[in-house]
C-alpha positions in Angstrom: 81.8 146.1 107.0 78.1 145.8 107.2 77.1 143.8 110.2 73.6 142.9 108.9 73.2 139.5 110.5 71.9 137.2 107.8 71.0 133.7 108.9 71.4 130.5 107.0 68.0 128.9 106.3 67.3 126.0 108.7 70.8 126.3 110.2 71.4 129.2 112.6 69.7 131.9 114.6 72.8 132.6 114.9 85.0 141.8 115.2 106.7 157.2 131.3 109.3 158.8 132.1 112.2 159.3 129.7 115.3 157.4 130.9 118.8 158.9 130.1 120.9 155.9 131.1 123.8 157.1 129.0 124.2 160.2 131.3 123.8 157.9 134.4 126.6 155.6 133.3 128.9 158.0 131.4 132.0 157.1 133.4 134.2 154.2 132.3 134.5 152.7 135.7 130.7 152.7 135.9 130.5 150.5 132.8 133.1 148.1 134.2 130.7 147.3 137.1 127.8 146.3 134.8 127.1 142.8 133.6 127.1 142.1 129.9 123.4 142.3 129.6 123.1 145.4 131.6 125.8 147.0 129.4 123.7 146.2 126.4 120.6 147.7 128.1 122.5 150.9 129.0 123.8 151.2 125.4 120.4 150.8 124.0 119.0 153.4 126.4 121.5 155.9 125.2 119.5 156.4 122.1 116.1 155.5 123.5 113.3 158.1 124.0 111.2 155.8 126.2 111.2 152.4 127.9 108.1 150.4 128.6 107.0 147.0 129.6 104.5 146.7 126.7 104.4 148.6 123.4 101.1 148.2 121.5 101.2 149.3 117.9 97.8 150.3 116.7 94.9 152.0 118.6 92.0 150.4 116.8 89.6 148.2 118.7 92.1 145.3 119.0 94.9 147.5 120.3 92.8 149.7 122.5 91.0 146.8 124.2 94.3 145.0 124.7 95.8 148.0 126.4 92.7 148.6 128.6 92.5 145.0 129.8 96.2 144.7 130.3 96.2 147.8 132.5 92.9 147.2 134.4 93.0 143.5 135.0 96.7 142.7 135.0 98.2 145.8 136.6 100.5 146.7 133.7 101.0 150.4 134.1 104.1 151.0 132.0 102.6 150.6 128.6 102.3 152.7 125.5 99.8 152.6 122.6 101.0 154.1 119.3 98.9 155.2 116.4 100.0 156.5 113.0 96.9 158.7 112.7 96.5 161.9 114.6 93.6 160.5 116.6 92.9 157.1 118.2 90.6 154.5 116.8 92.4 153.2 113.7 89.8 152.4 111.1 86.9 153.1 113.5 85.9 156.6 112.5 82.7 158.3 113.8 81.8 161.7 112.5 79.2 164.5 113.3 78.4 167.8 111.7 76.6 171.0 112.5 73.4 169.9 110.8 73.0 167.1 113.4 74.0 164.0 111.4 76.1 161.3 113.1 77.7 158.7 110.8 80.4 156.1 110.5 83.2 155.9 108.0 84.5 152.4 109.0 82.6 149.7 110.8 79.0 150.7 111.4 77.7 148.6 114.4 78.4 145.5 116.4 76.7 142.3 117.6 76.9 142.4 121.4 79.0 139.7 123.1 79.9 139.0 126.7 83.4 140.3 126.2 82.1 143.5 124.6 79.5 144.1 127.3 82.2 143.6 130.0 84.4 146.2 128.3 81.5 148.6 127.9 80.7 148.3 131.6 84.3 148.6 132.8 84.9 151.6 130.6 81.8 153.4 132.0 80.0 153.5 128.7 76.9 151.6 129.6 74.8 154.8 129.4 76.2 155.5 126.0 75.2 152.1 124.6 72.3 152.0 122.1 70.8 148.8 120.8 68.7 148.4 117.7 65.3 146.7 117.9 66.0 143.0 117.3 62.6 142.7 115.6 63.6 145.0 112.7 63.8 143.0 109.5 67.0 142.4 107.4 66.2 142.7 103.7 67.7 141.3 100.5 66.9 143.1 97.3 65.9 140.7 94.7 63.7 140.9 91.6 62.4 138.2 89.3 63.9 134.7 88.5 60.9 133.0 90.0 60.9 134.8 93.3 57.6 136.0 94.7 56.7 139.7 94.6 57.5 141.9 97.6 57.1 145.6 98.1 60.0 147.4 96.6 61.5 143.9 95.9 62.8 143.8 99.5 62.6 140.3 100.9 62.8 140.1 104.7 65.0 137.2 105.8 63.4 134.7 108.2 64.3 135.1 111.8 61.8 132.6 113.4 62.3 129.2 111.9 60.5 127.3 110.5 57.5 129.6 110.8 58.8 132.4 108.7 59.5 130.1 105.8 55.8 130.0 104.9 55.9 133.6 103.7 59.5 133.6 102.6 59.3 133.7 98.8 62.8 134.9 98.0 63.5 131.2 97.2 61.3 129.2 94.8 59.8 126.0 96.1 62.4 123.9 94.3 65.0 126.1 96.0 63.4 125.7 99.4 63.2 121.9 99.0 66.8 121.7 97.9 68.0 123.8 100.9 65.8 121.8 103.3 67.1 118.4 102.1 70.7 119.6 102.2 70.3 121.1 105.7 68.9 117.8 106.9 72.0 116.0 105.6 71.3 114.8 102.1 74.6 116.2 100.7 77.6 115.1 98.7 80.7 114.2 100.8 83.2 116.9 101.7 86.1 117.1 99.3 89.4 115.8 100.6 91.8 117.1 98.0 91.3 120.8 98.4 89.9 123.6 100.6 86.3 124.4 99.9 85.4 127.9 98.9 82.3 129.5 100.5 80.4 129.0 97.2 81.3 125.4 97.0 80.4 124.6 100.6 77.1 126.4 100.6 76.1 125.1 97.2 76.9 121.5 98.3 74.8 122.0 101.4 71.9 124.3 100.4 72.0 124.6 96.7 72.9 127.2 94.1 69.7 129.2 94.5 70.2 129.6 98.3 73.8 130.6 97.7 73.0 133.3 95.1 70.1 134.9 96.8 71.1 134.7 100.5 74.8 133.8 101.1 76.3 135.8 98.2 75.0 139.1 99.5 76.0 138.0 103.1 79.6 137.5 101.9 79.5 140.9 100.2 78.1 142.5 103.4 80.6 141.1 105.8 83.8 140.7 103.8 83.2 142.7 100.6 84.6 139.4 99.3 84.6 137.0 96.5 82.9 133.7 97.6 84.9 131.7 95.0 88.2 132.9 96.7 87.1 132.9 100.4 87.9 129.6 102.2 84.8 128.4 104.1 86.9 126.9 106.9 88.5 130.3 107.5 85.9 132.9 106.6 82.9 131.2 108.1 84.5 128.7 110.4 81.6 128.5 112.9 79.2 127.3 110.2 81.9 125.2 108.6 82.4 123.3 111.9 78.7 122.3 112.0 79.1 119.7 109.3 79.5 116.4 111.0 79.2 117.9 114.5 75.9 116.3 115.2 74.9 112.7 115.5 72.0 112.9 113.0 74.2 113.0 109.9 76.4 115.6 108.2 73.7 118.2 107.8 73.9 121.7 109.2 70.8 121.3 111.3 72.2 118.3 113.1 75.4 120.3 113.9 73.4 123.4 114.9 71.5 121.4 117.5 74.8 120.4 119.1 76.1 123.9 118.9 73.1 125.3 120.7 73.8 122.9 123.5 77.4 124.0 123.6 76.4 127.6 123.7 74.0 127.0 126.6 76.8 125.1 128.5 79.3 127.9 127.8 76.8 130.5 129.3 76.2 128.2 132.3 80.0 127.8 132.9 80.7 131.5 132.3 77.7 133.5 133.4 77.9 137.2 132.7 78.2 139.7 135.5 74.7 141.0 136.3 76.2 144.5 136.2 77.1 144.2 132.5 74.7 145.5 129.9 72.2 142.9 128.7 71.0 142.3 125.2 68.7 140.1 123.2 69.6 137.8 120.3 69.6 139.6 117.0 70.2 143.1 118.4 72.9 145.3 116.9 74.7 147.9 119.0 76.6 151.2 118.8 77.1 154.2 121.0 75.2 157.5 121.0 78.0 159.3 119.2 79.3 156.4 117.2 81.7 153.5 117.6 84.8 155.7 118.0 83.4 156.4 121.5 85.1 153.2 122.8 88.7 153.8 121.7 88.3 157.5 122.7 87.1 156.5 126.2 90.0 154.0 126.6 92.5 156.6 125.6 91.0 158.9 128.2 91.2 156.2 130.9 94.8 155.3 130.0 95.9 158.9 130.0 98.0 161.0 127.6 101.3 159.5 128.8 100.2 156.1 127.5 98.9 157.2 124.1 101.2 158.4 121.3 99.4 159.5 118.0 101.1 160.4 114.7 103.7 157.7 115.3 104.4 155.6 112.2 106.3 152.4 112.9 109.4 152.0 110.7 111.0 148.8 112.2 111.3 146.6 115.2 114.5 144.8 116.2 115.6 142.6 119.1 118.5 144.0 121.1 121.1 142.0 123.0 119.3 142.0 126.4 116.3 140.3 124.8 114.1 143.4 124.7 112.8 145.0 121.6 113.6 148.4 120.0 111.0 150.0 117.9 111.7 153.0 115.6 109.0 155.4 114.7 108.7 158.4 112.4 106.9 161.3 113.8 104.6 163.9 112.1 107.5 166.4 111.9 109.8 163.9 110.3 111.8 163.3 113.5 112.7 159.7 114.6 111.7 158.3 118.0 112.9 155.0 119.5 111.1 153.0 122.2 112.5 149.9 124.0 110.0 147.4 125.3 110.0 144.1 127.1 107.0 143.1 124.9 105.7 144.3 121.6 102.2 143.7 120.3 101.5 144.6 116.7 97.9 145.1 115.8 98.7 146.9 112.6 97.3 146.0 109.2 98.8 143.1 107.3 100.6 145.4 104.8 102.5 147.0 107.7 103.0 143.8 109.8 104.4 141.8 106.8 107.2 144.4 106.5 108.1 145.4 110.0 107.8 141.9 111.6 109.5 139.8 109.0 113.0 140.1 110.4 111.8 138.8 113.8 109.2 136.4 112.5 110.0 135.4 108.9 106.5 133.9 108.5 105.0 137.3 108.9 106.2 138.1 105.4 103.4 135.8 104.1 100.9 138.3 105.4 101.6 140.3 102.2 99.6 137.6 100.5 96.5 138.5 102.5 94.5 140.6 100.1 92.4 143.5 101.4 90.2 145.0 98.6 89.2 148.7 98.2 85.8 149.7 99.7 84.1 153.0 99.9 81.7 153.9 102.8 79.2 156.5 101.6 76.7 158.3 103.8 73.8 160.2 102.2 70.7 161.8 103.6 67.2 162.0 102.1 64.1 163.7 103.2 61.4 161.4 104.5 58.9 162.3 101.8 61.3 161.2 99.1 61.0 157.5 99.9 58.7 155.2 98.1 56.5 152.9 100.0 58.7 150.4 101.8 57.9 147.3 103.9 56.7 148.3 107.3 57.2 152.0 106.6 54.9 155.0 107.2 55.0 158.6 105.9 56.5 159.7 109.2 58.9 156.8 109.4 59.5 155.4 105.9 62.4 153.2 107.0 61.8 150.3 109.3 64.6 147.7 109.1 68.3 147.1 109.6 69.0 147.7 105.9 69.4 145.7 102.8 72.0 143.7 101.0 72.3 143.3 97.3 73.2 140.0 95.5 75.7 140.5 92.6 73.1 138.9 90.3 70.9 142.1 90.6 73.5 144.2 88.7 73.5 147.0 91.3 76.9 148.2 92.0 76.5 149.0 95.8 77.1 146.0 98.1 74.5 147.0 100.7 73.0 149.8 102.7 72.6 150.3 106.4 69.5 152.2 107.3 71.3 154.2 110.0 68.5 156.4 111.2 66.2 153.4 111.5 68.7 151.5 113.6 69.9 154.1 116.2 68.4 157.3 117.6 69.5 160.8 116.7 71.5 159.9 113.7 69.7 162.5 111.5 67.9 165.8 112.1 64.1 166.0 112.0 62.7 165.3 108.6 65.7 163.4 107.3 66.7 159.7 107.0 70.4 158.6 106.9 71.8 155.8 104.8 75.3 154.3 104.9 76.2 152.4 101.8 79.3 150.2 101.1 80.5 149.9 97.6 83.5 148.2 96.0 85.1 145.1 97.3 87.0 142.1 95.8 84.7 141.9 92.8 84.7 145.7 92.1 88.3 146.8 92.5 87.8 149.7 90.2 86.0 151.7 92.8 89.3 153.1 94.0 89.8 154.8 90.6 86.6 156.8 90.8 86.4 160.4 92.2 84.3 161.0 95.3 81.8 162.8 93.2 81.4 159.8 90.9 81.0 157.5 93.9 78.3 159.7 95.4 76.5 159.7 92.1 76.6 155.9 91.8 75.4 155.3 95.3 72.6 157.9 94.8 71.5 156.1 91.7 71.5 152.7 93.5 69.5 154.2 96.4 67.1 155.7 94.0 66.5 152.4 92.2 65.7 150.5 95.4 64.3 153.0 98.0 63.3 156.3 96.4 60.5 157.8 94.4 61.3 158.4 90.7 61.0 162.1 91.0 63.0 162.4 94.3 65.7 165.1 94.2 69.4 164.1 94.5 70.4 163.0 98.0 72.5 165.1 100.4 76.1 163.9 100.5 77.1 163.7 104.1 80.4 161.7 104.3 82.6 159.5 102.2 85.8 157.6 102.8 87.5 155.5 100.2 89.5 152.7 101.8 92.2 151.5 99.3 92.9 148.7 101.7 89.8 147.5 103.6 88.8 144.1 105.1 91.4 141.3 105.0 90.1 138.4 102.9 90.3 134.9 104.5 91.0 133.2 101.2 92.2 129.7 100.4 95.5 129.2 102.1 94.8 131.7 104.9 94.8 129.0 107.6 98.2 127.8 106.5 99.5 131.3 106.7 98.2 131.6 110.3 99.7 128.3 111.2 103.1 129.3 110.0 102.7 132.7 111.8 101.9 131.0 115.1 104.9 128.7 114.8 107.1 131.6 114.0 105.8 133.8 116.8 106.6 131.0 119.3 110.2 131.4 118.3 110.3 135.0 119.3 109.1 135.3 122.9 107.6 138.6 123.9 106.6 139.5 120.3 102.9 139.2 119.7 101.1 139.6 116.4 97.3 140.1 116.2 94.5 141.9 114.4 91.4 141.2 112.4 93.4 139.1 109.9 93.9 136.6 112.6 91.0 136.6 115.1 88.0 137.7 112.9 86.8 140.8 111.3 83.8 141.5 113.6 83.9 144.3 116.2 83.3 141.8 118.9 86.1 139.5 117.7 88.5 142.4 118.1 87.3 143.2 121.6 87.7 139.5 122.6 91.2 139.5 121.1 92.1 142.3 123.5 90.8 140.4 126.5 92.5 137.1 125.5 95.8 138.6 124.4 96.1 140.7 127.5 96.3 137.4 129.5 99.1 136.1 127.3 101.1 139.3 127.5 100.6 139.6 131.2 101.6 136.0 131.7 104.9 136.6 129.8 105.6 139.8 131.8 104.8 138.0 135.1 107.1 135.1 134.3 109.9 137.4 133.4 109.4 139.5 136.6 109.5 136.4 138.8 112.6 135.1 137.2 114.3 138.5 137.5 113.5 138.7 141.2 114.6 135.1 141.9 118.2 135.7 140.7 120.7 138.5 139.9 120.3 140.2 136.5 123.0 138.4 134.7 123.1 137.5 131.0 122.3 133.9 131.8 119.4 134.5 134.1 117.7 137.7 133.0 114.2 137.2 131.6 112.4 139.9 129.7 
């Protein structure tokens, strides 16, 4: 979802060869020489199309990066990545057309991280990396209710604290004072009888006005979520942790000071490789031809023998030798089975809750993780159609990351990325490109609209905020309605994850992951791949050493 990085006031500046064992052991006396476990393996192979050390289900950022790092850094060559779609990338979908537009239909950008920069370098994509100017403002659209006047009602969020606060009139003076006192630590105690929602936490710390005008649109932009349902400790855990972290009281400022020290120490302890791409705080990144460049490149590096598209997972079961047997439906309706020593599911919660429940019963609870419908809508407008906007000129009317829209403003769109302002060559000469997200947990009816109706709604919202009154209708460039979009970290989510972790521990070799577990940001998903690769490799290595240390009997074999 939109990665416009909004910052809390006074708090932070802060994603094989086929084995035909049945033919090999088709004679009775051959079976008599096999141990019990080997017999089971041979029987399984008789109906197996492929055997691998690691099967990774899902070729999105989590699955692709897991496969890449497992292969490159841990020497796991016999692996397979499956994807239900005909192309890799999962929900990361980058598009181009003959007119020269480049747009995204899933995530739109990323905040650079060390793990992401490492992956970009190691995949050879450094020259494809594009970074947006960190000085570009992030806007919130707000009109009235005591706020000061701004051109086009677009309020740039402060990036340099406290200096920017002098001209920041999105909040009234009472609102600023309330937020300042709360940030300093003059707050009510944390409730002990329930999980705090995002709204409750922010209101307790920074006041209702700050919540409605800054955090509410932030939650819409990142999660397309409902702040009354999202659990603060799960959805915004880094900020949640700040309370009580410092020695100057429970305020977020005190905690942030300690966190800054931690970050500095982490960088000192784990300095990035000088060869990796560098970045500045506040920059957003992408690739010249869009985010799908990364999974596409990883698929190219792994090779076609390690990538299987149009494979829809039907079930996973454990066979008697301790390995796993996965059954897939192919595009032509045929069935394919794969036996693997390890299985890593990076599939969406709706899939994982069904196919993993027999092995990890707690996975069934993932069906409780709600993912609302969201539409990503890309439209183009000629430069002369825009009204006067902050920092804009006639030749470059858009200068900013984009804008988010609080629900109080009664505009249906959640927010809009100014794509052609962020990254080069996203639109042909004379045009500007906008990517709008609409729908979410508080607008579930978006999935019932036709694409034409959604285009019209987004065009009307763009017109209200950015365009001249007499501007023609915008050019529809691309639209995708996601019936199931971003997983919501609602109250009870952490308990689900706790039960999942406990259940996973009871099924060695079976790994569950994805953005419902490690974070929804692009960088979170990349880091998952790096971290999970170590876990999987450790399991495979331990199994190999045990197998080599003793004969492969039922008692000693390790998989």
